[in-house]
N, CA, C, O and the ligand as a Tripos MOL2 file, in Angstrom:
@<TRIPOS>MOLECULE
protein
  245   243    62     0     0
PROTEIN
NO_CHARGES

@<TRIPOS>ATOM
      1 N         -19.0160  -30.9900   13.0080 N.3       1 MET1
      2 CA        -18.1290  -29.8410   13.2530 C.3       1 MET1
      3 C         -16.6950  -30.2350   12.9500 C.2       1 MET1
      4 O         -16.1730  -31.2230   13.4660 O.2       1 MET1
      5 N         -16.0820  -29.4390   12.1070 N.am      2 SER2
      6 CA        -14.7100  -29.7450   11.7250 C.3       2 SER2
      7 C         -13.8950  -28.4660   11.6430 C.2       2 SER2
      8 O         -14.4190  -27.3970   11.3330 O.2       2 SER2
      9 N         -12.6250  -28.5910   11.9200 N.am      3 ASP3
     10 CA        -11.7690  -27.4040   11.8170 C.3       3 ASP3
     11 C         -10.8650  -27.4680   10.5910 C.2       3 ASP3
     12 O          -9.8460  -26.7820   10.5150 O.2       3 ASP3
     13 N         -11.2540  -28.2950    9.6470 N.am      4 THR4
     14 CA        -10.4600  -28.4330    8.4240 C.3       4 THR4
     15 C         -11.2980  -28.0490    7.2060 C.2       4 THR4
     16 O         -11.1650  -28.6370    6.1330 O.2       4 THR4
     17 N         -12.1420  -27.0760    7.3890 N.am      5 ASP5
     18 CA        -13.0470  -26.6940    6.3120 C.3       5 ASP5
     19 C         -12.3620  -25.9460    5.1720 C.2       5 ASP5
     20 O         -12.8600  -25.9260    4.0470 O.2       5 ASP5
     21 N         -11.2390  -25.3440    5.4630 N.am      6 ASN6
     22 CA        -10.6220  -24.4910    4.4420 C.3       6 ASN6
     23 C          -9.3710  -25.1150    3.8420 C.2       6 ASN6
     24 O          -8.4400  -24.4020    3.4670 O.2       6 ASN6
     25 N          -9.3410  -26.4260    3.7480 N.am      7 ASP7
     26 CA         -8.1530  -27.0710    3.1820 C.3       7 ASP7
     27 C          -8.4430  -27.5920    1.7800 C.2       7 ASP7
     28 O          -7.8810  -28.6000    1.3510 O.2       7 ASP7
     29 N          -9.3230  -26.8990    1.0750 N.am      8 TYR8
     30 CA         -9.7490  -27.4030   -0.2230 C.3       8 TYR8
     31 C          -8.6360  -27.4150   -1.2580 C.2       8 TYR8
     32 O          -8.6730  -28.2070   -2.2010 O.2       8 TYR8
     33 N          -7.6530  -26.5500   -1.0930 N.am      9 CYS9
     34 CA         -6.5850  -26.4960   -2.0890 C.3       9 CYS9
     35 C          -5.3220  -25.9450   -1.4690 C.2       9 CYS9
     36 O          -5.0760  -24.7400   -1.5120 O.2       9 CYS9
     37 N          -4.5360  -26.8060   -0.9020 N.am     10 LEU10
     38 CA         -3.3100  -26.3560   -0.2660 C.3      10 LEU10
     39 C          -2.1890  -26.2840   -1.2950 C.2      10 LEU10
     40 O          -1.7620  -27.3030   -1.8380 O.2      10 LEU10
     41 N          -1.7260  -25.0860   -1.5510 N.am     11 ILE11
     42 CA         -0.6290  -24.8920   -2.4900 C.3      11 ILE11
     43 C           0.6390  -24.6120   -1.6910 C.2      11 ILE11
     44 O           0.6930  -23.6940   -0.8730 O.2      11 ILE11
     45 N           1.6470  -25.4220   -1.9490 N.am     12 ASP12
     46 CA          2.8900  -25.2680   -1.2050 C.3      12 ASP12
     47 C           3.7280  -24.1670   -1.8410 C.2      12 ASP12
     48 O           4.5920  -24.4290   -2.6770 O.2      12 ASP12
     49 N           3.4650  -22.9610   -1.4400 N.am     13 VAL13
     50 CA          4.1680  -21.8220   -1.9960 C.3      13 VAL13
     51 C           4.8080  -21.0400   -0.8620 C.2      13 VAL13
     52 O           4.1660  -20.7190    0.1380 O.2      13 VAL13
     53 N           6.0690  -20.7450   -1.0380 N.am     14 THR14
     54 CA          6.7350  -19.8870   -0.0790 C.3      14 THR14
     55 C           6.5310  -18.4480   -0.5080 C.2      14 THR14
     56 O           7.0680  -18.0040   -1.5230 O.2      14 THR14
     57 N           5.7660  -17.7440    0.2610 N.am     15 ARG15
     58 CA          5.4280  -16.3810   -0.1360 C.3      15 ARG15
     59 C           6.5170  -15.4050    0.2960 C.2      15 ARG15
     60 O           6.9950  -15.4400    1.4300 O.2      15 ARG15
     61 N           6.8930  -14.5420   -0.6270 N.am     16 PRO16
     62 CA          7.8730  -13.5150   -0.2760 C.3      16 PRO16
     63 C           7.2750  -12.5650    0.7370 C.2      16 PRO16
     64 O           6.0550  -12.4810    0.8820 O.2      16 PRO16
     65 N           8.1410  -11.8470    1.4390 N.am     17 PRO17
     66 CA          7.6280  -10.8780    2.4080 C.3      17 PRO17
     67 C           7.0110   -9.6840    1.7070 C.2      17 PRO17
     68 O           7.5170   -9.2320    0.6800 O.2      17 PRO17
     69 N           5.9440   -9.1810    2.2470 N.am     18 LYS18
     70 CA          5.3400   -7.9710    1.7100 C.3      18 LYS18
     71 C           6.2010   -6.7710    2.0760 C.2      18 LYS18
     72 O           6.7300   -6.6800    3.1840 O.2      18 LYS18
     73 N           6.3310   -5.8650    1.1370 N.am     19 ALA19
     74 CA          7.1220   -4.6730    1.3790 C.3      19 ALA19
     75 C           6.3400   -3.6920    2.2450 C.2      19 ALA19
     76 O           5.1150   -3.6090    2.1690 O.2      19 ALA19
     77 N           7.0720   -2.9570    3.0660 N.am     20 ASP20
     78 CA          6.4210   -1.9440    3.8930 C.3      20 ASP20
     79 C           6.1350   -0.6910    3.0780 C.2      20 ASP20
     80 O           5.2790    0.1150    3.4400 O.2      20 ASP20
     81 N           6.8580   -0.5360    1.9800 N.am     21 GLY21
     82 CA          6.6710    0.6450    1.1530 C.3      21 GLY21
     83 C           7.6000    0.5720   -0.0390 C.2      21 GLY21
     84 O           8.3590   -0.3880   -0.1710 O.2      21 GLY21
     85 N           7.5560    1.5680   -0.9130 N.am     22 PRO22
     86 CA          8.3950    1.5610   -2.1040 C.3      22 PRO22
     87 C           9.8680    1.6200   -1.7350 C.2      22 PRO22
     88 O          10.1780    2.0410   -0.6200 O.2      22 PRO22
     89 N          10.8130    1.2170   -2.6150 N.am     23 PRO23
     90 CA         10.5080    0.7210   -3.9600 C.3      23 PRO23
     91 C          10.0350   -0.7230   -3.9730 C.2      23 PRO23
     92 O          10.5020   -1.5600   -3.1990 O.2      23 PRO23
     93 N           9.1150   -0.9870   -4.8520 N.am     24 TYR24
     94 CA          8.6170   -2.3380   -4.9990 C.3      24 TYR24
     95 C           9.3190   -3.0310   -6.1650 C.2      24 TYR24
     96 O           9.7630   -2.3960   -7.1210 O.2      24 TYR24
     97 N           9.4010   -4.3500   -6.0500 N.am     25 ALA25
     98 CA          9.9520   -5.1200   -7.1540 C.3      25 ALA25
     99 C           8.9620   -5.1180   -8.3140 C.2      25 ALA25
    100 O           7.7500   -5.0210   -8.1210 O.2      25 ALA25
    101 N           9.5050   -5.2270   -9.5140 N.am     26 ALA26
    102 CA          8.6370   -5.2750  -10.6840 C.3      26 ALA26
    103 C           8.1700   -6.7060  -10.9130 C.2      26 ALA26
    104 O           8.8870   -7.6650  -10.6300 O.2      26 ALA26
    105 N           6.9780   -6.8250  -11.4210 N.am     27 CYS27
    106 CA          6.4400   -8.1330  -11.7550 C.3      27 CYS27
    107 C           7.2830   -8.7430  -12.8760 C.2      27 CYS27
    108 O           7.6130   -8.0680  -13.8510 O.2      27 CYS27
    109 N           7.6290  -10.0190  -12.7280 N.am     28 VAL28
    110 CA          8.4790  -10.6560  -13.7270 C.3      28 VAL28
    111 C           7.7180  -10.9020  -15.0250 C.2      28 VAL28
    112 O           8.3320  -11.1740  -16.0560 O.2      28 VAL28
    113 N           6.4260  -10.8120  -14.9890 N.am     29 LEU29
    114 CA          5.6290  -11.1010  -16.1740 C.3      29 LEU29
    115 C           5.1990   -9.8370  -16.9120 C.2      29 LEU29
    116 O           5.2770   -9.7820  -18.1390 O.2      29 LEU29
    117 N           4.7520   -8.8320  -16.1840 N.am     30 CYS30
    118 CA          4.2020   -7.6610  -16.8610 C.3      30 CYS30
    119 C           4.8900   -6.3610  -16.4450 C.2      30 CYS30
    120 O           4.5240   -5.2840  -16.9160 O.2      30 CYS30
    121 N           5.8700   -6.4600  -15.5760 N.am     31 GLN31
    122 CA          6.6590   -5.3040  -15.1400 C.3      31 GLN31
    123 C           5.8670   -4.3000  -14.3150 C.2      31 GLN31
    124 O           6.3540   -3.2030  -14.0400 O.2      31 GLN31
    125 N           4.6780   -4.6550  -13.9260 N.am     32 GLU32
    126 CA          3.9290   -3.8000  -13.0090 C.3      32 GLU32
    127 C           4.5420   -3.9050  -11.6150 C.2      32 GLU32
    128 O           5.1620   -4.9170  -11.2860 O.2      32 GLU32
    129 N           4.3780   -2.8850  -10.8070 N.am     33 PRO33
    130 CA          4.8890   -2.9710   -9.4390 C.3      33 PRO33
    131 C           4.1680   -4.0560   -8.6520 C.2      33 PRO33
    132 O           2.9590   -4.2480   -8.7870 O.2      33 PRO33
    133 N           4.9270   -4.7510   -7.8370 N.am     34 THR34
    134 CA          4.3330   -5.7880   -7.0060 C.3      34 THR34
    135 C           4.2260   -5.2770   -5.5760 C.2      34 THR34
    136 O           4.5310   -4.1190   -5.2910 O.2      34 THR34
    137 N           3.7950   -6.1420   -4.6990 N.am     35 GLU35
    138 CA          3.7140   -5.7900   -3.2800 C.3      35 GLU35
    139 C           4.9860   -6.1970   -2.5550 C.2      35 GLU35
    140 O           5.0690   -6.0840   -1.3320 O.2      35 GLU35
    141 N           5.9810   -6.6710   -3.3030 N.am     36 TYR36
    142 CA          7.1780   -7.1790   -2.6690 C.3      36 TYR36
    143 C           8.3020   -6.1570   -2.7470 C.2      36 TYR36
    144 O           8.3530   -5.3430   -3.6690 O.2      36 TYR36
    145 N           9.2000   -6.2060   -1.7730 N.am     37 PRO37
    146 CA         10.3020   -5.2370   -1.7660 C.3      37 PRO37
    147 C          11.2430   -5.4550   -2.9430 C.2      37 PRO37
    148 O          11.4340   -6.5840   -3.3940 O.2      37 PRO37
    149 N          11.8180   -4.3870   -3.4290 N.am     38 GLU38
    150 CA         12.7110   -4.4700   -4.5770 C.3      38 GLU38
    151 C          13.9170   -5.3500   -4.2680 C.2      38 GLU38
    152 O          14.5140   -5.9400   -5.1680 O.2      38 GLU38
    153 N          14.2650   -5.4320   -2.9980 N.am     39 SER39
    154 CA         15.4390   -6.2100   -2.6030 C.3      39 SER39
    155 C          15.1540   -7.7040   -2.6170 C.2      39 SER39
    156 O          16.0680   -8.5090   -2.4390 O.2      39 SER39
    157 N          13.9060   -8.0810   -2.8230 N.am     40 TYR40
    158 CA         13.5790   -9.4990   -2.7930 C.3      40 TYR40
    159 C          14.1980  -10.2110   -3.9800 C.2      40 TYR40
    160 O          13.9990   -9.8210   -5.1300 O.2      40 TYR40
    161 N          14.9580  -11.2680   -3.6820 N.am     41 LYS41
    162 CA         15.5910  -12.0420   -4.7450 C.3      41 LYS41
    163 C          14.7180  -13.2480   -5.0630 C.2      41 LYS41
    164 O          14.6590  -14.2100   -4.2980 O.2      41 LYS41
    165 N          14.0670  -13.1830   -6.1620 N.am     42 GLY42
    166 CA         13.2110  -14.3010   -6.5190 C.3      42 GLY42
    167 C          12.1270  -13.8300   -7.4580 C.2      42 GLY42
    168 O          12.1280  -12.6950   -7.9340 O.2      42 GLY42
    169 N          11.2220  -14.7160   -7.7050 N.am     43 ILE43
    170 CA         10.1370  -14.3970   -8.6230 C.3      43 ILE43
    171 C           9.1020  -13.5500   -7.9100 C.2      43 ILE43
    172 O           8.5390  -13.9470   -6.8900 O.2      43 ILE43
    173 N           8.8680  -12.3880   -8.4640 N.am     44 THR44
    174 CA          7.8740  -11.5040   -7.8770 C.3      44 THR44
    175 C           6.7600  -11.2780   -8.8910 C.2      44 THR44
    176 O           7.0080  -10.9580  -10.0530 O.2      44 THR44
    177 N           5.5650  -11.4460   -8.4390 N.am     45 LEU45
    178 CA          4.4130  -11.2770   -9.3130 C.3      45 LEU45
    179 C           3.4920  -10.2140   -8.7370 C.2      45 LEU45
    180 O           3.2970  -10.1280   -7.5250 O.2      45 LEU45
    181 N           2.9330   -9.4120   -9.6220 N.am     46 CYS46
    182 CA          1.9460   -8.4460   -9.1840 C.3      46 CYS46
    183 C           0.6660   -9.2040   -8.7970 C.2      46 CYS46
    184 O           0.5060  -10.3710   -9.1530 O.2      46 CYS46
    185 N          -0.2260   -8.5510   -8.0830 N.am     47 PRO47
    186 CA         -1.4390   -9.2490   -7.6480 C.3      47 PRO47
    187 C          -2.1950   -9.9020   -8.8000 C.2      47 PRO47
    188 O          -2.7380  -10.9950   -8.6400 O.2      47 PRO47
    189 N          -2.2340   -9.2600   -9.9360 N.am     48 VAL48
    190 CA         -2.9740   -9.8070  -11.0700 C.3      48 VAL48
    191 C          -2.3160  -11.0880  -11.5750 C.2      48 VAL48
    192 O          -2.9760  -12.1170  -11.7170 O.2      48 VAL48
    193 N          -1.0140  -11.0190  -11.8450 N.am     49 CYS49
    194 CA         -0.3140  -12.1950  -12.3500 C.3      49 CYS49
    195 C          -0.2740  -13.2880  -11.2920 C.2      49 CYS49
    196 O          -0.3590  -14.4740  -11.6120 O.2      49 CYS49
    197 N          -0.1470  -12.8890  -10.0410 N.am     50 GLU50
    198 CA         -0.1280  -13.8610   -8.9650 C.3      50 GLU50
    199 C          -1.4350  -14.6470   -8.9440 C.2      50 GLU50
    200 O          -1.4490  -15.8650   -8.7660 O.2      50 GLU50
    201 N          -2.5100  -13.9300   -9.1280 N.am     51 TRP51
    202 CA         -3.8220  -14.5610   -9.1340 C.3      51 TRP51
    203 C          -3.9520  -15.5040  -10.3190 C.2      51 TRP51
    204 O          -4.4910  -16.6040  -10.1960 O.2      51 TRP51
    205 N          -3.4520  -15.0610  -11.4710 N.am     52 ARG52
    206 CA         -3.5350  -15.9090  -12.6620 C.3      52 ARG52
    207 C          -2.6830  -17.1600  -12.5080 C.2      52 ARG52
    208 O          -3.0990  -18.2590  -12.8740 O.2      52 ARG52
    209 N          -1.4820  -16.9770  -11.9590 N.am     53 GLU53
    210 CA         -0.6160  -18.1250  -11.7350 C.3      53 GLU53
    211 C          -1.2540  -19.0900  -10.7520 C.2      53 GLU53
    212 O          -1.1860  -20.3060  -10.9260 O.2      53 GLU53
    213 N          -1.8610  -18.5510   -9.7400 N.am     54 ALA54
    214 CA         -2.5230  -19.3990   -8.7530 C.3      54 ALA54
    215 C          -3.6440  -20.1920   -9.4030 C.2      54 ALA54
    216 O          -3.8480  -21.3670   -9.0970 O.2      54 ALA54
    217 N          -4.3640  -19.5410  -10.2980 N.am     55 GLU55
    218 CA         -5.4190  -20.2330  -11.0220 C.3      55 GLU55
    219 C          -4.8340  -21.3350  -11.8940 C.2      55 GLU55
    220 O          -5.3560  -22.4490  -11.9440 O.2      55 GLU55
    221 N          -3.7470  -21.0080  -12.5770 N.am     56 ARG56
    222 CA         -3.1360  -21.9480  -13.5090 C.3      56 ARG56
    223 C          -2.6010  -23.1700  -12.7690 C.2      56 ARG56
    224 O          -2.7380  -24.3020  -13.2330 O.2      56 ARG56
    225 N          -1.9850  -22.9220  -11.6030 N.am     57 THR57
    226 CA         -1.2920  -23.9900  -10.9150 C.3      57 THR57
    227 C          -2.1140  -24.6090   -9.8060 C.2      57 THR57
    228 O          -1.6790  -25.5730   -9.1760 O.2      57 THR57
    229 N          -3.2930  -24.0710   -9.5580 N.am     58 SER58
    230 CA         -4.0880  -24.6210   -8.4690 C.3      58 SER58
    231 C          -4.5810  -26.0230   -8.8170 C.2      58 SER58
    232 O          -4.6910  -26.3890   -9.9870 O.2      58 SER58
    233 N          -4.8670  -26.7740   -7.8030 N.am     59 CYS59
    234 CA         -5.3380  -28.1240   -8.0490 C.3      59 CYS59
    235 C          -6.6780  -28.0880   -8.7800 C.2      59 CYS59
    236 O          -7.5810  -27.3270   -8.4330 O.2      59 CYS59
    237 N          -6.7690  -28.9050   -9.7650 N.am     60 SER60
    238 CA         -7.9670  -28.8810  -10.5980 C.3      60 SER60
    239 C          -8.8410  -30.0970  -10.3350 C.2      60 SER60
    240 O          -9.7420  -30.4080  -11.1130 O.2      60 SER60
    241 N          -8.5780  -30.7490   -9.2790 N.am     61 GLY61
    242 CA         -9.4240  -31.8750   -8.9650 C.3      61 GLY61
    243 C          -8.6310  -33.0360   -8.4980 C.2      61 GLY61
    244 O          -9.1950  -34.0840   -8.1870 O.2      61 GLY61
    245 ZN          2.1590   -8.8990  -13.4290 Zn       62 ZN62
@<TRIPOS>BOND
     1     1     2 1
     2     2     3 1
     3     3     4 2
     4     3     5 am
     5     5     6 1
     6     6     7 1
     7     7     8 2
     8     7     9 am
     9     9    10 1
    10    10    11 1
    11    11    12 2
    12    11    13 am
    13    13    14 1
    14    14    15 1
    15    15    16 2
    16    15    17 am
    17    17    18 1
    18    18    19 1
    19    19    20 2
    20    19    21 am
    21    21    22 1
    22    22    23 1
    23    23    24 2
    24    23    25 am
    25    25    26 1
    26    26    27 1
    27    27    28 2
    28    27    29 am
    29    29    30 1
    30    30    31 1
    31    31    32 2
    32    31    33 am
    33    33    34 1
    34    34    35 1
    35    35    36 2
    36    35    37 am
    37    37    38 1
    38    38    39 1
    39    39    40 2
    40    39    41 am
    41    41    42 1
    42    42    43 1
    43    43    44 2
    44    43    45 am
    45    45    46 1
    46    46    47 1
    47    47    48 2
    48    47    49 am
    49    49    50 1
    50    50    51 1
    51    51    52 2
    52    51    53 am
    53    53    54 1
    54    54    55 1
    55    55    56 2
    56    55    57 am
    57    57    58 1
    58    58    59 1
    59    59    60 2
    60    59    61 am
    61    61    62 1
    62    62    63 1
    63    63    64 2
    64    63    65 am
    65    65    66 1
    66    66    67 1
    67    67    68 2
    68    67    69 am
    69    69    70 1
    70    70    71 1
    71    71    72 2
    72    71    73 am
    73    73    74 1
    74    74    75 1
    75    75    76 2
    76    75    77 am
    77    77    78 1
    78    78    79 1
    79    79    80 2
    80    79    81 am
    81    81    82 1
    82    82    83 1
    83    83    84 2
    84    83    85 am
    85    85    86 1
    86    86    87 1
    87    87    88 2
    88    87    89 am
    89    89    90 1
    90    90    91 1
    91    91    92 2
    92    91    93 am
    93    93    94 1
    94    94    95 1
    95    95    96 2
    96    95    97 am
    97    97    98 1
    98    98    99 1
    99    99   100 2
   100    99   101 am
   101   101   102 1
   102   102   103 1
   103   103   104 2
   104   103   105 am
   105   105   106 1
   106   106   107 1
   107   107   108 2
   108   107   109 am
   109   109   110 1
   110   110   111 1
   111   111   112 2
   112   111   113 am
   113   113   114 1
   114   114   115 1
   115   115   116 2
   116   115   117 am
   117   117   118 1
   118   118   119 1
   119   119   120 2
   120   119   121 am
   121   121   122 1
   122   122   123 1
   123   123   124 2
   124   123   125 am
   125   125   126 1
   126   126   127 1
   127   127   128 2
   128   127   129 am
   129   129   130 1
   130   130   131 1
   131   131   132 2
   132   131   133 am
   133   133   134 1
   134   134   135 1
   135   135   136 2
   136   135   137 am
   137   137   138 1
   138   138   139 1
   139   139   140 2
   140   139   141 am
   141   141   142 1
   142   142   143 1
   143   143   144 2
   144   143   145 am
   145   145   146 1
   146   146   147 1
   147   147   148 2
   148   147   149 am
   149   149   150 1
   150   150   151 1
   151   151   152 2
   152   151   153 am
   153   153   154 1
   154   154   155 1
   155   155   156 2
   156   155   157 am
   157   157   158 1
   158   158   159 1
   159   159   160 2
   160   159   161 am
   161   161   162 1
   162   162   163 1
   163   163   164 2
   164   163   165 am
   165   165   166 1
   166   166   167 1
   167   167   168 2
   168   167   169 am
   169   169   170 1
   170   170   171 1
   171   171   172 2
   172   171   173 am
   173   173   174 1
   174   174   175 1
   175   175   176 2
   176   175   177 am
   177   177   178 1
   178   178   179 1
   179   179   180 2
   180   179   181 am
   181   181   182 1
   182   182   183 1
   183   183   184 2
   184   183   185 am
   185   185   186 1
   186   186   187 1
   187   187   188 2
   188   187   189 am
   189   189   190 1
   190   190   191 1
   191   191   192 2
   192   191   193 am
   193   193   194 1
   194   194   195 1
   195   195   196 2
   196   195   197 am
   197   197   198 1
   198   198   199 1
   199   199   200 2
   200   199   201 am
   201   201   202 1
   202   202   203 1
   203   203   204 2
   204   203   205 am
   205   205   206 1
   206   206   207 1
   207   207   208 2
   208   207   209 am
   209   209   210 1
   210   210   211 1
   211   211   212 2
   212   211   213 am
   213   213   214 1
   214   214   215 1
   215   215   216 2
   216   215   217 am
   217   217   218 1
   218   218   219 1
   219   219   220 2
   220   219   221 am
   221   221   222 1
   222   222   223 1
   223   223   224 2
   224   223   225 am
   225   225   226 1
   226   226   227 1
   227   227   228 2
   228   227   229 am
   229   229   230 1
   230   230   231 1
   231   231   232 2
   232   231   233 am
   233   233   234 1
   234   234   235 1
   235   235   236 2
   236   235   237 am
   237   237   238 1
   238   238   239 1
   239   239   240 2
   240   239   241 am
   241   241   242 1
   242   242   243 1
   243   243   244 2
@<TRIPOS>SUBSTRUCTURE
     1 MET1         2 RESIDUE 1 A MET
     2 SER2         6 RESIDUE 1 A SER
     3 ASP3        10 RESIDUE 1 A ASP
     4 THR4        14 RESIDUE 1 A THR
     5 ASP5        18 RESIDUE 1 A ASP
     6 ASN6        22 RESIDUE 1 A ASN
     7 ASP7        26 RESIDUE 1 A ASP
     8 TYR8        30 RESIDUE 1 A TYR
     9 CYS9        34 RESIDUE 1 A CYS
    10 LEU10       38 RESIDUE 1 A LEU
    11 ILE11       42 RESIDUE 1 A ILE
    12 ASP12       46 RESIDUE 1 A ASP
    13 VAL13       50 RESIDUE 1 A VAL
    14 THR14       54 RESIDUE 1 A THR
    15 ARG15       58 RESIDUE 1 A ARG
    16 PRO16       62 RESIDUE 1 A PRO
    17 PRO17       66 RESIDUE 1 A PRO
    18 LYS18       70 RESIDUE 1 A LYS
    19 ALA19       74 RESIDUE 1 A ALA
    20 ASP20       78 RESIDUE 1 A ASP
    21 GLY21       82 RESIDUE 1 A GLY
    22 PRO22       86 RESIDUE 1 A PRO
    23 PRO23       90 RESIDUE 1 A PRO
    24 TYR24       94 RESIDUE 1 A TYR
    25 ALA25       98 RESIDUE 1 A ALA
    26 ALA26      102 RESIDUE 1 A ALA
    27 CYS27      106 RESIDUE 1 A CYS
    28 VAL28      110 RESIDUE 1 A VAL
    29 LEU29      114 RESIDUE 1 A LEU
    30 CYS30      118 RESIDUE 1 A CYS
    31 GLN31      122 RESIDUE 1 A GLN
    32 GLU32      126 RESIDUE 1 A GLU
    33 PRO33      130 RESIDUE 1 A PRO
    34 THR34      134 RESIDUE 1 A THR
    35 GLU35      138 RESIDUE 1 A GLU
    36 TYR36      142 RESIDUE 1 A TYR
    37 PRO37      146 RESIDUE 1 A PRO
    38 GLU38      150 RESIDUE 1 A GLU
    39 SER39      154 RESIDUE 1 A SER
    40 TYR40      158 RESIDUE 1 A TYR
    41 LYS41      162 RESIDUE 1 A LYS
    42 GLY42      166 RESIDUE 1 A GLY
    43 ILE43      170 RESIDUE 1 A ILE
    44 THR44      174 RESIDUE 1 A THR
    45 LEU45      178 RESIDUE 1 A LEU
    46 CYS46      182 RESIDUE 1 A CYS
    47 PRO47      186 RESIDUE 1 A PRO
    48 VAL48      190 RESIDUE 1 A VAL
    49 CYS49      194 RESIDUE 1 A CYS
    50 GLU50      198 RESIDUE 1 A GLU
    51 TRP51      202 RESIDUE 1 A TRP
    52 ARG52      206 RESIDUE 1 A ARG
    53 GLU53      210 RESIDUE 1 A GLU
    54 ALA54      214 RESIDUE 1 A ALA
    55 GLU55      218 RESIDUE 1 A GLU
    56 ARG56      222 RESIDUE 1 A ARG
    57 THR57      226 RESIDUE 1 A THR
    58 SER58      230 RESIDUE 1 A SER
    59 CYS59      234 RESIDUE 1 A CYS
    60 SER60      238 RESIDUE 1 A SER
    61 GLY61      242 RESIDUE 1 A GLY
    62 ZN62       245 GROUP 0 **** ****
């Protein structure tokens, strides 16, 4: 029995706050609306690009 079962890939990412509603920031890659508030200063990625980036940058072994 262990309580560390879900530490297979710890990515040190500071996640922006989720927006409560529009306007949403545009994705920096595809300009689609993201889940982040427009006022967020930083890199905002839509769920699709975020997932792809996570795949690209995730630990590969
Ligand atoms: Zn995108």
